[in-house]
Rosetta silent file (secondary structure, phi, psi, omega in degrees, C-alpha in Angstrom):
SEQUENCE: MGLFDGLKREKKISETITPDETQDSSEVPSNNEVQEIDIEDVEVVERDVSRETIEEVPPKRLKTYKEKDPVKHVIGQTKVLAIINQKGGVGKSTTAINLSAALGEMGKQVLLIDLDPQGNSSSGLGIEKSQVEHCVYDVLLNQTPVEDVIIPDVCEGLDVIPATINLAGAEVELVSEMARENRLKDAVGSLRGKYDFIFVDCPPSLGLLTVNALVAADKLLIPIQCEFYALEGVTKLLDSMKRVKSLLNPSLDIYGVLLTMYDGRTTLSRQVVDEVRSYFGKTVFDTLIPRTVKLSEAPSYGLPITQYDPTGKGAQSYIDLAKEVIIRG
SCORE:     score description
SCORE:     0.000 S_00000001
   1 L     0.000  131.283  179.233   74.400  120.015  144.726 S_00000001
   2 L   -76.703  160.439 -175.965   76.062  122.691  142.472 S_00000001
   3 L   -58.165  -35.585 -173.256   78.471  121.754  139.731 S_00000001
   4 L  -106.035    7.366 -179.561   81.535  123.017  141.522 S_00000001
   5 H   -59.663  -38.196 -178.146   80.535  122.032  145.138 S_00000001
   6 H   -68.851  -42.242  175.582   82.639  118.846  145.111 S_00000001
   7 H   -56.083  -43.465 -173.056   85.702  120.892  143.890 S_00000001
   8 H   -71.334  -36.898 -174.725   85.315  123.474  146.673 S_00000001
   9 H   -72.708  -31.602  173.019   84.974  120.813  149.310 S_00000001
  10 H   -68.659  -34.105  173.272   88.168  119.049  148.021 S_00000001
  11 H   -68.268  -34.031 -174.485   90.045  122.377  148.061 S_00000001
  12 H   -71.011  -47.194  178.609   88.959  123.058  151.745 S_00000001
  13 H   -58.389  -43.479  178.254   90.234  119.541  152.785 S_00000001
  14 H   -63.757  -32.968 -175.297   93.632  120.144  150.982 S_00000001
  15 H   -78.356  -21.425 -177.688   94.096  123.466  152.624 S_00000001
  16 H   -87.665  -17.435  176.915   93.523  121.926  156.165 S_00000001
  17 L   -69.437  138.116 -179.642   96.111  119.211  155.702 S_00000001
  18 L   -96.185  156.354 -175.110   99.379  119.981  157.392 S_00000001
  19 H   -58.833  -31.784  177.558  102.759  119.084  155.939 S_00000001
  20 H   -57.355  -35.439 -175.324  103.245  116.462  158.652 S_00000001
  21 H   -72.573  -24.471 -172.858  100.244  114.576  157.426 S_00000001
  22 H   -99.466  -31.475 -172.007  101.434  114.290  153.877 S_00000001
  23 L  -154.190  133.797  169.404  105.155  113.736  154.177 S_00000001
  24 L   -56.787  130.119 -177.073  107.627  112.884  156.887 S_00000001
  25 L   -69.399  -15.503 -176.791  109.809  115.902  157.709 S_00000001
  26 L   -81.921  -15.815  177.400  112.832  113.672  157.898 S_00000001
  27 L   -90.702   -8.051 -176.816  112.407  112.956  154.076 S_00000001
  28 L   -82.620  126.117 -178.901  112.323  116.600  153.107 S_00000001
  29 L   -78.753  150.212  176.402  115.858  117.625  152.132 S_00000001
  30 L   -72.185  171.666 -179.255  117.333  120.803  153.639 S_00000001
  31 H   -69.154  -29.434  179.135  118.283  123.796  151.682 S_00000001
  32 H   -67.501  -43.640 -178.557  122.022  122.707  151.995 S_00000001
  33 H   -61.001  -48.378 -178.425  121.245  119.275  150.680 S_00000001
  34 H   -67.570  -31.101  175.699  119.525  120.623  147.652 S_00000001
  35 H   -69.891  -19.925 -177.134  122.487  123.043  146.892 S_00000001
  36 L   -88.721    3.950  176.368  124.918  120.111  146.984 S_00000001
  37 L   -71.737  139.637 -173.812  123.468  118.412  143.941 S_00000001
  38 L   -83.047  120.015  175.101  126.137  118.195  141.196 S_00000001
  39 H   -64.805  -39.691 -176.053  124.709  119.853  138.077 S_00000001
  40 H   -57.401  -37.910  179.193  127.266  118.196  135.870 S_00000001
  41 H   -64.401  -37.278  175.998  125.960  114.794  137.009 S_00000001
  42 H   -63.239  -45.257 -179.690  122.487  115.781  136.032 S_00000001
  43 H   -61.294  -42.236 -179.874  123.600  116.888  132.577 S_00000001
  44 H   -63.463  -40.529  177.840  125.486  113.566  132.059 S_00000001
  45 H   -63.353  -41.951 -179.891  122.425  111.604  132.967 S_00000001
  46 H   -66.155  -38.962  176.425  120.290  113.612  130.575 S_00000001
  47 H   -63.523  -39.361 -173.276  122.878  113.076  127.682 S_00000001
  48 H   -70.841  -32.306 -179.838  122.953  109.380  128.432 S_00000001
  49 H   -65.975  -38.271 -176.547  119.215  109.120  128.438 S_00000001
  50 H   -66.391  -32.728 -178.225  119.077  110.951  125.052 S_00000001
  51 H   -73.355  -32.688 -178.126  121.551  108.421  123.613 S_00000001
  52 H   -78.215  -31.456 -173.259  119.461  105.508  124.708 S_00000001
  53 H   -85.664  -38.654 -177.079  116.060  106.927  123.578 S_00000001
  54 L  -103.172  108.123  178.781  117.023  108.484  120.203 S_00000001
  55 L  -120.015  136.037 -173.713  118.564  105.962  117.851 S_00000001
  56 L   -86.759  129.721 -177.395  119.303  106.785  114.328 S_00000001
  57 L   -91.887  117.456  176.872  117.629  104.416  111.777 S_00000001
  58 L   -55.444  134.808  173.053  119.829  103.847  108.757 S_00000001
  59 L   -66.711  145.566 -175.444  117.939  104.472  105.496 S_00000001
  60 L   -69.264  132.978 -176.565  116.918  101.446  103.509 S_00000001
  61 L   -65.404  129.473  178.437  119.198  100.644  100.642 S_00000001
  62 L   -81.111  126.056  179.444  117.626  101.216   97.242 S_00000001
  63 L   -68.947  156.096  176.854  117.703   98.350   94.820 S_00000001
  64 L   -97.312  167.436  179.586  119.052   98.721   91.286 S_00000001
  65 H   -62.349  -31.311  179.189  117.183   97.674   88.199 S_00000001
  66 H   -65.521  -21.858  179.097  119.339   94.673   87.843 S_00000001
  67 H   -95.667   15.488  179.499  118.002   93.431   91.177 S_00000001
  68 L   -62.909  135.060  177.952  114.436   93.738   90.058 S_00000001
  69 L   -63.557  148.380  176.419  112.163   90.772   90.971 S_00000001
  70 L   -60.950  138.116 -179.156  111.227   88.555   87.912 S_00000001
  71 L   -77.303  134.118 -171.469  107.974   89.418   86.061 S_00000001
  72 L  -101.223    8.236  179.816  105.445   86.782   86.689 S_00000001
  73 L  -146.874  166.067 -176.006  103.112   87.375   83.618 S_00000001
  74 L   -85.060  128.398 -175.927  103.301   88.150   80.037 S_00000001
  75 L   -95.181  123.432  175.648  103.135   91.930   79.360 S_00000001
  76 L   -88.796 -140.985 -177.485  100.984   93.129   76.461 S_00000001
  77 L   -73.220  133.434 -174.917  100.915   96.547   75.043 S_00000001
  78 L   -75.738  137.900 -179.196  102.278   99.286   77.278 S_00000001
  79 E  -117.987  118.334 -178.343   99.956  102.149   77.977 S_00000001
  80 E  -100.740  114.517  179.161  101.732  105.496   78.806 S_00000001
  81 E  -120.105  128.748  167.321   99.432  107.886   80.747 S_00000001
  82 E   -85.239  119.404  172.596  100.267  111.456   81.857 S_00000001
  83 E   -83.772  110.450 -168.743   98.517  112.481   85.157 S_00000001
  84 L  -139.970  147.168  171.287   98.149  116.162   84.402 S_00000001
  85 L  -172.680  115.072 -178.764   96.444  119.217   85.541 S_00000001
  86 L   -62.431  -15.578  177.402   98.030  122.782   85.578 S_00000001
  87 L   -86.447  141.759 -174.285   96.181  123.600   88.686 S_00000001
  88 L   -88.926  164.414  164.860   97.933  122.511   91.819 S_00000001
  89 L    78.831   20.745 -175.008   96.530  120.757   94.781 S_00000001
  90 L  -100.809   -6.668  176.015   93.886  118.574   92.731 S_00000001
  91 L   112.098   19.961 -176.328   95.285  115.169   93.734 S_00000001
  92 H   -66.030  -56.168 -177.091   97.811  114.358   90.876 S_00000001
  93 H   -64.175  -38.774  179.794  100.566  112.863   93.079 S_00000001
  94 H   -59.541  -43.485  177.311   97.953  111.195   95.417 S_00000001
  95 H   -64.957  -44.040 -176.007   96.468  109.591   92.224 S_00000001
  96 H   -61.455  -46.384  179.682   99.764  108.693   90.795 S_00000001
  97 H   -64.516  -55.412 -169.977  100.894  106.878   93.979 S_00000001
  98 H   -73.530  -37.782 -179.045   97.687  105.094   94.858 S_00000001
  99 H   -69.623  -42.818  179.041   96.471  104.095   91.370 S_00000001
 100 H   -61.001  -49.552  175.184  100.041  102.782   90.565 S_00000001
 101 H   -54.721  -51.843 -177.522  100.088  100.814   93.786 S_00000001
 102 H   -63.279  -36.391  177.256   96.618   99.392   93.370 S_00000001
 103 H   -73.318  -35.255  171.213   97.409   98.200   89.934 S_00000001
 104 H   -58.625  -41.366 -179.702  100.686   96.563   91.088 S_00000001
 105 L   -79.182   -2.661  176.518   98.801   94.673   93.714 S_00000001
 106 L  -101.596   13.249  175.619   96.463   93.404   91.126 S_00000001
 107 L    92.458   11.229  178.432   99.345   91.828   89.237 S_00000001
 108 L   -93.380  154.825  174.177  100.196   94.482   86.714 S_00000001
 109 L   -98.869  115.918 -171.564  103.755   95.787   86.082 S_00000001
 110 E  -125.119  142.182  175.806  103.755   99.520   86.635 S_00000001
 111 E  -115.989  124.515  171.988  106.346  102.290   86.215 S_00000001
 112 E  -104.047  124.790  173.889  105.799  105.705   87.878 S_00000001
 113 E  -102.788  115.210  177.319  107.753  108.632   86.568 S_00000001
 114 E   -87.453   98.020 -172.562  108.001  111.480   88.935 S_00000001
 115 L   -99.888    7.349 -175.562  108.305  114.467   86.608 S_00000001
 116 L  -100.089  122.893 -175.703  107.413  117.083   89.326 S_00000001
 117 L   -56.979  -25.002  175.502  110.402  118.999   90.844 S_00000001
 118 L   -68.152  -21.611  177.135  108.661  118.824   94.284 S_00000001
 119 L    58.712   31.227 -178.868  109.099  115.127   94.169 S_00000001
 120 H   -64.132  -38.329  176.094  105.907  114.252   96.089 S_00000001
 121 H   -64.919  -36.508  179.356  105.433  110.857   94.359 S_00000001
 122 H   -67.803  -53.608 -176.205  108.885  109.848   95.296 S_00000001
 123 H   -70.379  -27.030  176.149  108.760  110.814   98.995 S_00000001
 124 H   -63.688  -21.918 -177.499  105.185  109.611   99.162 S_00000001
 125 L  -107.570   22.481  178.619  106.291  106.099   98.375 S_00000001
 126 L    69.505   19.324 -178.427  109.148  106.266  101.035 S_00000001
 127 L   -85.721  120.927  173.588  112.099  106.913   98.756 S_00000001
 128 L   -76.416  106.742 -177.441  114.797  108.722  100.739 S_00000001
 129 H   -57.951  -28.572  176.247  116.037  111.269   98.312 S_00000001
 130 H   -61.118  -23.780 -178.770  119.513  111.478   99.944 S_00000001
 131 H   -85.825  -12.327 -179.243  119.909  107.890   98.719 S_00000001
 132 L   -81.430  113.619 -177.174  119.129  108.694   95.159 S_00000001
 133 L   -79.053  -43.281 -178.104  122.175  108.791   92.898 S_00000001
 134 L  -124.840  147.554  178.771  120.436  109.468   89.619 S_00000001
 135 L  -133.221 -175.042  176.390  116.905  110.961   88.992 S_00000001
 136 H   -59.674  -27.270  179.317  114.756  111.831   86.042 S_00000001
 137 H   -56.870  -43.508 -176.447  116.799  115.037   85.565 S_00000001
 138 H   -67.220  -37.325  173.560  119.784  112.831   84.435 S_00000001
 139 H   -56.618  -44.838 -171.272  117.646  111.053   81.921 S_00000001
 140 H   -75.819  -41.060 -164.927  116.446  114.338   80.447 S_00000001
 141 H  -121.533  -24.528 -177.510  119.700  116.312   80.351 S_00000001
 142 L  -108.056   11.747  178.710  122.743  113.980   81.087 S_00000001
 143 L    51.039   35.666  168.844  121.700  111.107   78.676 S_00000001
 144 L   -65.852  127.980  178.153  121.761  108.750   81.580 S_00000001
 145 L   -50.342  132.158  178.726  120.386  105.201   80.571 S_00000001
 146 H   -57.637  -35.601  179.298  116.865  105.075   81.967 S_00000001
 147 H   -60.001  -30.866 -179.172  117.467  101.649   83.512 S_00000001
 148 H   -71.124   -9.543 -175.556  120.172  103.190   85.722 S_00000001
 149 L  -102.141  -29.560 -177.874  117.557  105.458   87.208 S_00000001
 150 L   -63.012  131.111  172.479  114.809  103.100   87.945 S_00000001
 151 E   -98.950  109.948 -177.927  114.176  102.053   91.583 S_00000001
 152 E   -82.756  159.246  170.743  112.441   98.617   91.285 S_00000001
 153 E    51.330   47.850  175.383  109.891   97.017   93.616 S_00000001
 154 E   -70.264  -34.735  165.131  109.120  100.016   95.712 S_00000001
 155 E  -139.563  177.784 -176.056  105.754   98.243   96.152 S_00000001
 156 L   -59.106  124.299  179.077  104.424   95.092   94.682 S_00000001
 157 L    69.063    2.954 -178.093  104.718   95.377   91.097 S_00000001
 158 E  -119.838  119.944  171.702  105.698   99.062   91.071 S_00000001
 159 E  -101.263  165.936 -171.350  108.937  100.650   89.990 S_00000001
 160 E  -138.162  124.425  162.611  109.760  104.325   90.271 S_00000001
 161 E   -95.868  111.589 -171.293  111.915  106.846   88.379 S_00000001
 162 L   -82.168  163.181  175.629  112.363  109.347   91.192 S_00000001
 163 L  -116.800  145.329  171.536  112.631  113.231   91.087 S_00000001
 164 L  -127.029 -176.961 -176.329  114.975  115.236   93.162 S_00000001
 165 H   -66.028  -18.226  178.165  115.577  119.085   93.627 S_00000001
 166 H   -56.601  -33.629 -175.799  117.832  118.909   90.631 S_00000001
 167 H   -64.366  -17.131 -169.279  114.771  118.734   88.433 S_00000001
 168 H   -67.447  -27.645 -174.295  113.888  122.357   89.395 S_00000001
 169 H   -94.816   -0.109 -176.884  116.450  123.773   86.978 S_00000001
 170 H   -64.398  -37.070 -179.799  115.473  121.461   84.053 S_00000001
 171 H   -56.136  -48.180 -176.646  112.916  123.881   82.605 S_00000001
 172 H   -68.437  -41.140 -177.301  115.589  126.553   82.026 S_00000001
 173 H   -72.213  -25.686 -178.385  118.401  124.082   80.825 S_00000001
 174 H   -73.888  -23.843 -175.893  116.083  122.325   78.384 S_00000001
 175 L   -50.474  -43.345 -171.181  115.432  125.579   76.567 S_00000001
 176 L   -92.253   -2.408 -176.786  118.803  125.529   74.768 S_00000001
 177 L   -84.997  150.300  171.914  118.867  121.691   74.096 S_00000001
 178 L   -72.452  152.169 -179.898  118.165  119.992   70.758 S_00000001
 179 L    38.995   48.663 -173.569  114.992  117.962   70.453 S_00000001
 180 H   -60.338  -36.707 -172.468  113.963  119.264   73.851 S_00000001
 181 H   -76.134  -17.632 -168.496  110.443  118.126   73.693 S_00000001
 182 H  -109.023   18.898  178.737  111.220  114.565   72.881 S_00000001
 183 H   -62.536  -54.324 -175.428  113.672  113.686   75.787 S_00000001
 184 H   -66.695  -39.337 -178.516  111.168  111.815   77.892 S_00000001
 185 H   -64.410  -37.644  174.249  109.580  110.068   74.847 S_00000001
 186 H   -67.817  -30.851  179.890  112.950  108.676   73.803 S_00000001
 187 H   -78.575  -40.514  172.024  113.607  107.324   77.229 S_00000001
 188 H   -63.243  -28.214 -176.533  110.159  105.734   77.564 S_00000001
 189 H   -59.966  -38.825 -178.691  110.348  104.168   74.110 S_00000001
 190 L   -67.897  -14.196 -174.554  112.973  101.789   75.429 S_00000001
 191 L  -104.236   -3.413  179.541  110.706  100.604   78.220 S_00000001
 192 E   -66.790  136.495 -174.913  107.632   99.766   76.116 S_00000001
 193 L    94.039   -9.629 -179.497  106.962   96.046   76.412 S_00000001
 194 L  -106.809  -14.410 -174.454  108.390   95.813   80.026 S_00000001
 195 E  -138.883  146.961  173.906  105.493   97.432   81.796 S_00000001
 196 L   -77.980  -41.487 -178.497  101.679   97.268   81.486 S_00000001
 197 E  -136.415  143.566  175.199  101.283  100.870   82.511 S_00000001
 198 E  -128.151  121.730 -179.508  103.742  103.778   82.708 S_00000001
 199 E  -113.526  136.650  178.704  102.351  106.828   84.616 S_00000001
 200 E  -116.803  105.249 -177.862  103.872  110.190   84.445 S_00000001
 201 E   -76.095  115.120 -172.721  103.208  112.543   87.439 S_00000001
 202 L   -96.463  151.152  170.969  103.382  116.055   85.839 S_00000001
 203 L   -69.559  155.423  175.871  104.144  119.375   87.566 S_00000001
 204 L   -67.268   52.110  178.166  101.390  122.026   88.021 S_00000001
 205 L  -155.246  176.288  172.827  102.415  124.036   84.966 S_00000001
 206 L  -118.171   47.940  177.378  102.551  123.943   81.301 S_00000001
 207 L   -85.656 -157.838 -178.265  106.341  124.309   80.823 S_00000001
 208 H   -67.606  -37.473  175.921  108.763  122.142   79.112 S_00000001
 209 H   -55.964  -47.715  174.306  108.533  119.295   81.569 S_00000001
 210 H   -61.501  -41.403  179.140  104.787  119.022   80.916 S_00000001
 211 H   -61.716  -34.456  177.676  105.354  119.212   77.212 S_00000001
 212 H   -66.675  -39.077  173.423  107.730  116.404   77.443 S_00000001
 213 H   -61.855  -47.068 -175.732  105.002  114.350   79.277 S_00000001
 214 H   -63.042  -37.250  179.786  102.466  115.351   76.559 S_00000001
 215 H   -74.339  -34.277 -172.903  104.759  114.210   73.801 S_00000001
 216 H   -82.687  -28.396 -174.352  105.734  110.961   75.550 S_00000001
 217 L   -80.794  148.765  170.776  102.215  109.885   76.605 S_00000001
 218 L   -69.117  -46.640 -175.061   99.600  107.873   74.767 S_00000001
 219 E  -153.593  170.262 -172.672   96.772  109.609   76.596 S_00000001
 220 E  -114.888  141.224  170.676   96.056  111.920   79.468 S_00000001
 221 E  -115.699  120.490 -170.415   94.420  111.207   82.879 S_00000001
 222 E  -112.916  104.061  170.528   93.119  114.479   84.266 S_00000001
 223 E   -68.965  138.542  176.834   92.334  114.785   88.025 S_00000001
 224 E  -133.601  127.000 -179.512   89.745  117.495   88.785 S_00000001
 225 E   -75.749  141.742  174.587   88.944  118.638   92.353 S_00000001
 226 L   -75.662   60.006 -176.760   85.408  118.824   93.430 S_00000001
 227 L  -129.083  173.431 -178.115   85.658  122.532   94.283 S_00000001
 228 L   -57.245  -36.823 -179.291   84.344  125.822   92.961 S_00000001
 229 L   -98.284   41.798 -173.613   87.174  126.404   90.580 S_00000001
 230 L   -61.998  -42.863 -170.432   87.083  122.770   89.202 S_00000001
 231 L   -98.908   -1.135 -179.231   87.230  123.586   85.527 S_00000001
 232 L   -66.525  134.977  176.319   89.530  126.700   85.856 S_00000001
 233 L    87.690  -27.966  179.631   92.640  126.189   83.812 S_00000001
 234 H   -60.597  -32.156  178.131   91.353  122.961   82.214 S_00000001
 235 H   -60.535  -54.023  175.193   90.434  124.867   79.061 S_00000001
 236 H   -54.885  -39.526  174.345   94.022  125.988   78.750 S_00000001
 237 H   -66.642  -33.786  175.330   95.301  122.523   79.286 S_00000001
 238 H   -72.638  -32.544  171.339   93.052  121.148   76.485 S_00000001
 239 H   -62.461  -43.523  177.001   94.404  123.943   74.225 S_00000001
 240 H   -66.239  -34.270 -176.779   97.987  122.825   74.916 S_00000001
 241 H   -72.083  -34.708  175.715   97.004  119.245   74.319 S_00000001
 242 H   -65.102  -45.655  175.532   95.486  120.174   70.907 S_00000001
 243 H   -57.509  -45.543  178.230   98.676  122.027   69.920 S_00000001
 244 H   -63.199  -38.443 -174.783  100.932  119.026   70.918 S_00000001
 245 H   -67.107  -43.626 -176.418   98.561  116.678   69.170 S_00000001
 246 H   -76.623  -26.788 -179.407   98.681  118.637   65.870 S_00000001
 247 H  -101.468  -32.919 -167.516  102.443  119.122   65.948 S_00000001
 248 L  -130.533  -28.153 -178.425  104.174  116.507   67.913 S_00000001
 249 L  -145.920   80.327 -169.576  101.977  113.614   69.052 S_00000001
 250 L   -55.000  -24.849  179.307   99.055  112.847   66.783 S_00000001
 251 L   -87.834   -0.385 -176.835   97.679  110.029   68.999 S_00000001
 252 L   -69.495  130.197  178.657   97.438  112.088   72.074 S_00000001
 253 E  -154.381 -179.752  171.382   93.964  112.240   73.619 S_00000001
 254 E   -80.760  125.462 -179.709   91.991  112.081   76.919 S_00000001
 255 E   -83.568  -50.975 -175.928   92.079  108.717   78.603 S_00000001
 256 E  -171.072  153.826  177.098   89.876  109.706   81.497 S_00000001
 257 E  -110.105  133.550 -174.027   88.810  112.446   83.899 S_00000001
 258 E  -115.180  118.351 -179.669   89.012  111.692   87.613 S_00000001
 259 E   -95.263  122.683 -167.635   87.010  113.562   90.116 S_00000001
 260 E  -119.012  161.877 -176.312   88.821  113.926   93.427 S_00000001
 261 E    56.598   40.927 -176.470   88.237  115.237   96.939 S_00000001
 262 E   -83.477  132.580  174.141   84.638  114.462   96.698 S_00000001
 263 L  -123.876  101.853 -174.729   82.382  115.171   99.758 S_00000001
 264 L   -65.889  -14.217  174.066   78.854  113.795   99.155 S_00000001
 265 L   -76.646   -6.772 -179.085   77.537  115.860  102.054 S_00000001
 266 L  -111.455  147.217 -176.710   77.892  119.057  100.274 S_00000001
 267 H   -69.715  -31.341 -174.561   75.694  120.381   97.379 S_00000001
 268 H   -59.741  -48.750 -178.932   78.841  121.972   95.830 S_00000001
 269 H   -62.353  -42.798  174.449   80.547  118.643   95.176 S_00000001
 270 H   -67.245  -27.671  172.682   77.540  117.095   93.730 S_00000001
 271 H   -68.534  -38.817 -176.031   77.131  120.083   91.473 S_00000001
 272 H   -69.079  -38.601  179.735   80.676  119.972   90.326 S_00000001
 273 H   -60.685  -44.060  174.871   80.325  116.236   89.560 S_00000001
 274 H   -65.009  -40.425  179.533   77.267  116.993   87.309 S_00000001
 275 H   -62.964  -48.659 -176.907   79.078  119.853   85.593 S_00000001
 276 H   -66.710  -37.546  175.423   82.121  117.817   84.840 S_00000001
 277 H   -65.416  -39.119  179.142   80.123  114.832   83.573 S_00000001
 278 H   -65.032  -35.712 -176.214   78.061  117.103   81.319 S_00000001
 279 H   -79.193  -44.931 -174.980   81.348  118.653   79.859 S_00000001
 280 H  -104.407   -2.629  168.796   83.485  115.578   79.370 S_00000001
 281 H    65.984 -136.053 -174.234   80.791  112.906   78.974 S_00000001
 282 H   -70.566  -12.184  176.014   81.874  109.215   79.079 S_00000001
 283 H   -68.045  -19.563  179.411   85.569  110.032   79.650 S_00000001
 284 E   -71.158  136.970 -179.286   84.782  110.699   83.313 S_00000001
 285 E   -79.920  150.990  178.820   85.458  107.728   85.463 S_00000001
 286 E   -66.236  -35.802  177.389   82.571  106.271   87.554 S_00000001
 287 E   -63.572  132.314  169.989   84.790  106.188   90.562 S_00000001
 288 E  -107.925  130.185  177.564   84.827  109.259   92.876 S_00000001
 289 E   -86.779  115.581 -172.821   87.899  109.744   95.082 S_00000001
 290 E   -80.033  168.924  175.033   86.516  110.948   98.439 S_00000001
 291 L   -92.634  111.665 -177.863   88.175  113.523  100.700 S_00000001
 292 L  -133.431  159.947  177.213   89.542  111.582  103.725 S_00000001
 293 H   -73.582  -39.012  179.442   92.105  112.114  106.373 S_00000001
 294 H   -60.103  -40.858  179.003   93.843  108.761  105.719 S_00000001
 295 H   -58.318  -43.527  176.707   94.527  109.750  102.143 S_00000001
 296 H   -68.886  -33.691 -177.053   96.294  112.889  103.508 S_00000001
 297 H   -82.916  -30.761 -169.568   98.316  111.025  106.183 S_00000001
 298 H   -55.608  -44.969  178.465   99.508  108.079  104.074 S_00000001
 299 H   -55.541  -36.113 -176.045  102.373  110.051  102.263 S_00000001
 300 H   -62.977  -17.268 -174.696  103.848  111.079  105.531 S_00000001
 301 H  -106.765    1.688  172.412  104.311  107.342  106.349 S_00000001
 302 L    71.574   26.585 -174.688  105.824  106.663  102.878 S_00000001
 303 L  -129.470  144.491  165.160  102.953  104.182  102.049 S_00000001
 304 L   -72.996  156.890 -174.564  100.183  104.043   99.392 S_00000001
 305 H   -52.976  -42.551 -177.906   96.598  104.121  100.862 S_00000001
 306 H   -60.358  -20.929  171.559   96.224  100.360  100.079 S_00000001
 307 H   -94.758  -38.839 -176.166   98.938   99.637  102.633 S_00000001
 308 H   -81.647  -35.069  178.754   98.370  102.348  105.172 S_00000001
 309 L  -143.619   70.088 -171.419   94.600  101.977  105.441 S_00000001
 310 L   -54.403  -32.310 -167.573   93.644   98.891  103.369 S_00000001
 311 L  -102.244   12.949 -174.617   90.062   98.655  104.570 S_00000001
 312 L   -86.930  174.507 -177.179   89.252  102.370  104.338 S_00000001
 313 H   -77.050  -25.061  173.136   87.039  104.114  101.810 S_00000001
 314 H   -65.172  -48.221  173.830   90.158  105.799  100.263 S_00000001
 315 H   -59.750  -44.841  179.542   91.792  102.557   99.493 S_00000001
 316 H   -61.867  -36.340 -176.824   88.561  101.075   98.075 S_00000001
 317 H   -67.913  -42.196  179.836   88.031  104.037   95.777 S_00000001
 318 H   -70.519  -28.959  171.174   91.506  103.577   94.270 S_00000001
 319 H   -61.778  -52.278 -178.194   91.008   99.787   93.965 S_00000001
 320 H   -60.174  -38.621  178.055   87.771  100.600   92.105 S_00000001
 321 H   -69.696  -39.787  173.957   89.557  102.995   89.859 S_00000001
 322 H   -55.169  -40.077 -176.762   92.321  100.426   89.111 S_00000001
 323 H   -70.088  -37.294  174.588   89.659   98.080   87.955 S_00000001
 324 H   -60.132  -40.606 -179.439   88.135  100.745   85.690 S_00000001
 325 H   -67.564  -39.972  177.689   91.559  101.353   84.232 S_00000001
 326 H   -63.693  -37.264  175.781   92.090   97.733   83.474 S_00000001
 327 H   -64.434  -42.559  175.627   88.762   97.514   81.793 S_00000001
 328 H   -59.789  -35.832 -175.323   89.479  100.560   79.679 S_00000001
 329 L    73.470    0.000    0.000   92.931   98.962   78.668 S_00000001
């Protein structure tokens, strides 16, 4: 029997069936009856159905810092880490979100500062920007108290200072300000002792916002993508770090290098890992962040990977990274 013999036979049978065999002629409406249908009634029904099926969900009210849940442990020395790489698309915001959430679930108190005008860390944690009254822009330029900007308990143990589109103009506005490089440092200084870790998600550039992060941070966490141009731009970042260290922040150094978007099936990924490890030595984390669909999907649901896919390899990799961060202290 040929592949299409069955289809041909069914087609012949359907062609031989008369209308009387499939439907009673009394049930078929005449042309006049069809023309008598009221179009306005149909439109009303469609509008009513749309009202029933599409319901607006009011955005969740954002808590204020005064409503923050009480801290359940004694906080030691606060570690301020800037997650930085001038190259875009290397996993800075993904790491900021998921590492912060993983540490929070391990009982640490964490603050994530979104310093990227794109605001990916804010939206990736489900923060509705239309509900944000003040953001990090107001801290840097309007002298708004940092406590008035913090959104507490976004996830377990995790608070966020969000970013909005207002931050896009901060680079230009900071140029004429006094002590422009120290704005973030002054704000973060008042939060030391209240958090175990403060992470700063930096923009993919070396402008004044990034300089503020370099001055405010104790150390740098550098995500590097396992791709051909992995080390492109890192040299310039290290030069900027040395200049800030010599002039503005003597304690600044590399905390760790994180390899992201790793695909063990490709020779290229393995070669990049070997190259980065030989260049940066022991500062490279043992944990490799894999390239997974779930890690890409999680921000669209406003959830960290530990909540969106808690049993997946992406979640496990960030849990392992959080354990390494705790060990390094």
